[in-house]
C-alpha positions in Angstrom: -61.2 -38.2 15.1 -63.7 -37.8 12.3 -66.2 -40.5 11.3 -64.8 -40.2 7.8 -61.4 -41.2 9.1 -62.9 -44.2 10.8 -64.6 -45.1 7.6 -61.3 -44.7 5.8 -59.6 -47.2 8.2 -62.5 -49.7 7.7 -62.2 -49.3 4.0 -58.4 -49.8 4.1 -59.0 -53.1 6.1 -61.6 -54.3 3.6 -59.2 -53.6 0.7 -56.4 -55.5 2.4 -58.7 -58.4 3.2 -59.9 -58.7 -0.4 -56.3 -58.4 -1.8 -55.1 -61.1 0.6 -57.7 -63.7 -0.5 -56.5 -63.7 -4.1 -54.6 -61.5 -6.5 -56.5 -62.8 -9.5 -60.0 -62.3 -8.2 -61.5 -58.9 -8.8 -61.7 -56.9 -5.6 -65.1 -56.9 -4.0 -66.4 -53.4 -3.9 -66.7 -52.2 -0.3 -70.2 -51.2 0.8 -69.0 -47.7 1.7 -67.6 -47.2 -1.8 -71.0 -47.7 -3.4 -72.3 -44.6 -1.7 -70.7 -42.1 -4.1 -67.6 -40.4 -5.4 -66.1 -39.4 -2.1 -65.6 -43.0 -1.2 -64.2 -43.8 -4.6 -61.7 -41.1 -4.1 -60.8 -42.4 -0.6 -60.4 -45.9 -2.0 -58.0 -44.6 -4.7 -56.1 -42.5 -2.1 -55.7 -45.5 0.2 -54.3 -47.6 -2.6 -51.8 -44.9 -3.4 -50.8 -44.7 0.3 -50.3 -48.5 0.5 -48.4 -48.6 -2.8 -46.0 -45.9 -1.6 -45.5 -47.5 1.8 -45.0 -50.9 0.3 -42.3 -49.5 -1.9 -40.5 -48.3 1.2 -41.0 -51.6 3.0 -39.6 -53.6 0.1 -36.4 -51.6 -0.3 -33.7 -52.7 -1.1 -34.7 -56.3 -2.0 -37.6 -55.7 -4.3 -37.2 -52.0 -5.2 -34.2 -49.8 -5.8 -33.3 -46.6 -4.0 -34.8 -44.4 -6.7 -38.2 -46.1 -6.3 -38.0 -45.8 -2.5 -37.2 -42.1 -2.7 -40.0 -41.5 -5.2 -42.4 -43.2 -2.7 -41.3 -40.9 0.1 -41.8 -37.9 -2.2 -45.2 -39.2 -3.1 -46.2 -39.5 0.6 -45.0 -36.0 1.3 -47.1 -34.5 -1.5 -50.1 -36.5 -0.4 -49.7 -35.3 3.1 -49.3 -31.7 2.1 -52.2 -31.7 -0.4 -54.5 -34.3 1.1 -57.5 -33.7 3.4 -57.4 -34.4 7.1 -58.6 -38.0 6.6 -55.8 -38.8 4.3 -53.2 -37.2 6.6 -54.5 -39.2 9.6 -54.6 -42.4 7.7 -51.0 -41.9 6.6 -49.9 -41.3 10.2 -51.8 -44.4 11.3 -50.1 -46.5 8.7 -46.7 -45.2 9.5 -47.3 -45.7 13.2 -48.2 -49.3 12.5 -44.8 -49.8 10.8 -42.9 -47.9 13.5 -44.2 -50.3 16.1 -42.0 -52.9 14.6 -39.3 -51.3 16.8 -40.7 -53.2 19.8 -40.4 -56.5 17.9 -36.7 -56.1 17.1 -35.9 -58.0 20.3 -37.6 -61.1 18.8 -36.1 -63.1 16.0 -38.7 -63.4 13.2 -38.5 -67.1 12.6 -41.1 -69.8 12.0 -41.5 -70.4 15.7 -42.3 -66.7 16.3 -45.0 -66.6 13.6 -46.5 -69.9 14.6 -46.9 -68.4 18.1 -48.6 -65.3 16.7 -50.8 -67.2 14.3 -51.2 -70.8 15.5 -53.7 -71.7 12.7 -51.5 -70.4 9.9 -50.5 -72.8 7.2 -46.9 -73.6 6.6 -46.7 -71.6 3.4 -48.1 -68.6 5.1 -45.6 -68.9 8.0 -42.7 -69.2 5.5 -43.9 -66.1 3.7 -44.2 -64.1 6.9 -40.6 -65.1 7.9 -39.4 -64.1 4.4 -41.1 -60.7 4.6 -39.8 -60.0 8.1 -36.2 -60.9 7.0 -36.2 -58.5 4.1 -38.7 -55.8 4.9 -37.0 -52.4 5.3 -39.3 -51.5 8.2 -38.2 -54.4 10.3 -34.7 -53.0 10.5 -33.3 -50.0 12.5 -32.3 -48.2 9.3 -35.8 -48.6 7.9 -37.5 -47.3 11.1 -35.1 -44.3 11.1 -36.1 -43.5 7.5 -39.8 -43.3 8.6 -38.9 -41.2 11.6 -36.9 -38.8 9.4 -39.9 -38.6 7.1 -42.2 -37.6 10.0 -39.7 -34.9 11.0 -39.7 -33.4 7.5 -43.5 -33.0 7.2 -44.5 -29.4 7.2 -47.2 -27.8 9.3 -48.0 -30.9 11.4 -48.4 -31.0 15.1 -49.7 -34.5 14.6 -46.5 -35.8 13.1 -44.6 -34.3 16.0 -46.9 -35.9 18.5 -46.5 -39.3 16.9 -42.7 -38.9 17.2 -43.0 -38.1 20.9 -45.3 -41.0 21.4 -42.7 -43.4 20.1 -40.0 -41.6 22.0 -42.0 -42.1 25.2 -42.5 -45.8 24.7 -38.9 -46.5 23.6 -37.6 -44.7 26.7 -38.8 -47.7 28.8 -36.2 -49.9 27.1 -32.5 -49.6 27.5 -30.5 -51.2 24.7 -28.5 -50.0 21.8 -31.4 -50.3 19.3 -33.7 -48.1 21.2 -30.9 -45.6 21.9 -30.3 -45.3 18.2 -34.0 -44.9 17.4 -34.6 -42.4 20.2 -31.6 -40.4 18.9 -33.2 -40.4 15.4 -36.5 -39.2 17.0 -34.8 -36.3 18.8 -33.1 -35.3 15.6 -36.4 -35.4 13.7 -38.0 -33.2 16.4 -35.3 -30.7 15.8 -36.2 -30.7 12.1 -39.9 -30.3 12.7 -41.6 -27.0 12.2 -44.2 -27.8 14.9 -44.0 -25.8 18.1 -45.2 -28.9 19.9 -41.9 -30.5 19.0 -40.0 -27.6 20.5 -42.0 -27.7 23.7 -41.3 -31.5 24.0 -37.6 -31.0 23.5 -37.4 -28.3 26.2 -39.2 -30.7 28.6 -36.8 -33.5 27.8 -33.8 -31.2 28.3 -35.2 -30.1 31.6 -35.7 -33.5 33.1 -33.3 -35.9 31.6 -30.5 -37.3 33.8 -28.7 -38.9 30.9 -25.8 -36.8 29.5 -25.8 -38.5 26.1 -29.5 -37.8 25.7 -29.1 -34.2 26.9 -26.4 -33.4 24.3 -28.6 -34.8 21.5 -31.5 -32.7 22.7 -29.3 -29.6 22.8 -28.2 -30.4 19.2 -31.9 -30.6 18.2 -32.7 -27.3 20.0 -29.8 -25.6 18.2 -31.7 -26.3 15.0 -34.7 -24.5 16.5 -32.6 -21.4 17.3 -32.2 -20.7 13.6 -35.9 -21.0 12.8 -37.8 -19.7 15.8 -38.6 -16.4 14.2 -40.5 -18.2 11.4 -42.9 -19.9 13.9 -46.2 -18.1 14.4 -46.6 -17.0 18.0 -47.0 -13.8 20.0 -43.8 -11.8 20.6 -43.7 -12.3 24.4 -44.0 -16.0 24.0 -41.2 -16.0 21.3 -38.9 -14.0 23.6 -39.6 -16.4 26.4 -38.7 -19.4 24.2 -35.6 -17.7 22.9 -34.4 -17.2 26.5 -35.1 -20.8 27.4 -33.3 -22.0 24.2 -30.3 -19.9 24.9 -30.1 -21.2 28.5 -30.3 -24.8 27.4 -27.8 -24.7 24.5 -25.2 -22.8 26.5 -25.5 -24.7 29.7 -23.2 -27.6 30.8 -24.9 -30.9 31.7 -25.3 -31.2 35.5 -27.4 -34.3 35.9 -30.5 -34.0 38.0 -29.7 -30.3 38.6 -29.8 -29.5 34.9 -33.4 -28.1 35.0 -34.0 -24.5 34.5 -36.3 -22.4 36.7 
């Protein structure tokens, strides 16, 4: 992780802190921003990232579908054209939103937010409840939208790794919500162009004892069959992967004996 990425996170935090204090007060210039144009550019990029993610979070109450889709397109372009710092910051911010999946088991009411922030004023608590009620990313469908976005990013092992990270954590919870989200992640890994995503799916297929999960993985791997030739790798490795893919997608589920040799 580059020092510039760390500086970018710190700058993002400073921007958020200043904006929270008051919307009318002119934002205090971060110390890092005073050092030159690169930090000015980073500040502008962070604002663009936050603006796009906020547009997604506020759908459908405060923004319409067209605005939400435009925000997703904006993030895609920023990821494809941005430097490594911008890409990592975007993934960091999306991760922060995806972690809401673990809070779905809790009702976002006044009691919940008072427990999280005992010193918060009543108005702040009410606003937190209101946002949680209507934020797109505190719903299963909103989380799925962010997962689908990660799967569609091009040339990114990092996005694939973030997907597998959340799949791993959600696998420790057995309920309908996590089943739905995990299914969306498996589908997104099938859409990825990252070989890391393919390797992960093959591992999941090898070791899962759950038939429902296995068939979803097979469906994702079927997507890979049609694009494996476009992935850069040596011919022997490609042929080996093709053989593994063929074995998995044509095999019947047999529980703990479903592994391949």
